[in-house]
C-alpha atoms as an extended CHARMM CRD file, in Angstrom:
* protein
*
        44  EXT
         1         1  MET       CA           -148.2170000000       16.7710000000      130.2240000000  PROA      1               0.0000000000
         2         2  TRP       CA           -147.5140000000       13.2190000000      131.4160000000  PROA      2               0.0000000000
         3         3  PHE       CA           -143.9570000000       14.2030000000      132.3050000000  PROA      3               0.0000000000
         4         4  GLY       CA           -145.1760000000       16.9700000000      134.6210000000  PROA      4               0.0000000000
         5         5  LYS       CA           -147.4850000000       14.5230000000      136.3920000000  PROA      5               0.0000000000
         6         6  ALA       CA           -144.6500000000       12.0100000000      136.6940000000  PROA      6               0.0000000000
         7         7  MET       CA           -142.3890000000       14.6490000000      138.2470000000  PROA      7               0.0000000000
         8         8  LEU       CA           -145.1360000000       15.6110000000      140.6960000000  PROA      8               0.0000000000
         9         9  LYS       CA           -145.4100000000       11.9480000000      141.7530000000  PROA      9               0.0000000000
        10        10  ARG       CA           -141.6360000000       11.8160000000      142.2280000000  PROA      10              0.0000000000
        11        11  ARG       CA           -141.5930000000       14.9520000000      144.3830000000  PROA      11              0.0000000000
        12        12  THR       CA           -144.4930000000       13.6560000000      146.4570000000  PROA      12              0.0000000000
        13        13  ARG       CA           -142.7220000000       10.3490000000      146.9920000000  PROA      13              0.0000000000
        14        14  MET       CA           -139.5420000000       12.1340000000      148.0280000000  PROA      14              0.0000000000
        15        15  HSD       CA           -141.5100000000       14.1680000000      150.5820000000  PROA      15              0.0000000000
        16        16  LEU       CA           -142.9720000000       10.9130000000      151.8600000000  PROA      16              0.0000000000
        17        17  SER       CA           -139.4450000000        9.6130000000      152.4570000000  PROA      17              0.0000000000
        18        18  GLU       CA           -138.7380000000       12.5960000000      154.7250000000  PROA      18              0.0000000000
        19        19  LEU       CA           -141.5980000000       11.9020000000      157.1390000000  PROA      19              0.0000000000
        20        20  SER       CA           -140.9030000000       10.3670000000      160.5360000000  PROA      20              0.0000000000
        21        21  ASN       CA           -142.5490000000        7.1120000000      161.5740000000  PROA      21              0.0000000000
        22        22  ASP       CA           -144.8790000000        9.0600000000      163.8660000000  PROA      22              0.0000000000
        23        23  LEU       CA           -146.0570000000       11.2710000000      161.0110000000  PROA      23              0.0000000000
        24        24  LEU       CA           -146.4810000000        8.2410000000      158.7440000000  PROA      24              0.0000000000
        25        25  ASP       CA           -148.5900000000        6.6470000000      161.4580000000  PROA      25              0.0000000000
        26        26  ASP       CA           -150.6930000000        9.8110000000      161.6700000000  PROA      26              0.0000000000
        27        27  ILE       CA           -151.5740000000        9.5500000000      157.9670000000  PROA      27              0.0000000000
        28        28  GLY       CA           -152.0810000000        5.7900000000      158.1380000000  PROA      28              0.0000000000
        29        29  VAL       CA           -149.0500000000        4.6990000000      156.1390000000  PROA      29              0.0000000000
        30        30  ASP       CA           -146.8170000000        1.8650000000      157.2890000000  PROA      30              0.0000000000
        31        31  PRO       CA           -143.0870000000        2.7580000000      157.1400000000  PROA      31              0.0000000000
        32        32  SER       CA           -142.3440000000       -0.2760000000      154.9690000000  PROA      32              0.0000000000
        33        33  ALA       CA           -145.1280000000        0.7310000000      152.5560000000  PROA      33              0.0000000000
        34        34  ALA       CA           -143.6690000000        4.2480000000      152.3940000000  PROA      34              0.0000000000
        35        35  ARG       CA           -140.2330000000        2.8440000000      151.5640000000  PROA      35              0.0000000000
        36        36  ARG       CA           -141.7260000000        0.7050000000      148.7760000000  PROA      36              0.0000000000
        37        37  GLU       CA           -143.5500000000        3.7270000000      147.3800000000  PROA      37              0.0000000000
        38        38  VAL       CA           -140.3940000000        5.8510000000      147.4000000000  PROA      38              0.0000000000
        39        39  LYS       CA           -138.4760000000        3.1970000000      145.4340000000  PROA      39              0.0000000000
        40        40  ARG       CA           -141.0140000000        3.1830000000      142.5790000000  PROA      40              0.0000000000
        41        41  PHE       CA           -139.9770000000        4.6660000000      139.2480000000  PROA      41              0.0000000000
        42        42  PHE       CA           -141.2850000000        8.1490000000      138.4900000000  PROA      42              0.0000000000
        43        43  TRP       CA           -143.3640000000        6.9140000000      135.5400000000  PROA      43              0.0000000000
        44        44  ASP       CA           -144.9990000000        4.1840000000      137.6400000000  PROA      44              0.0000000000
């Protein structure tokens, strides 16, 4: 169960990395914060 949730987090983070700066701004996420989030380990 925890592994499935960890993989979902990883996929979500990878999708976050594909967003443009304009889209990140639309959802209220700073590009540097998005980069930090993407670099996190999948179990984190």
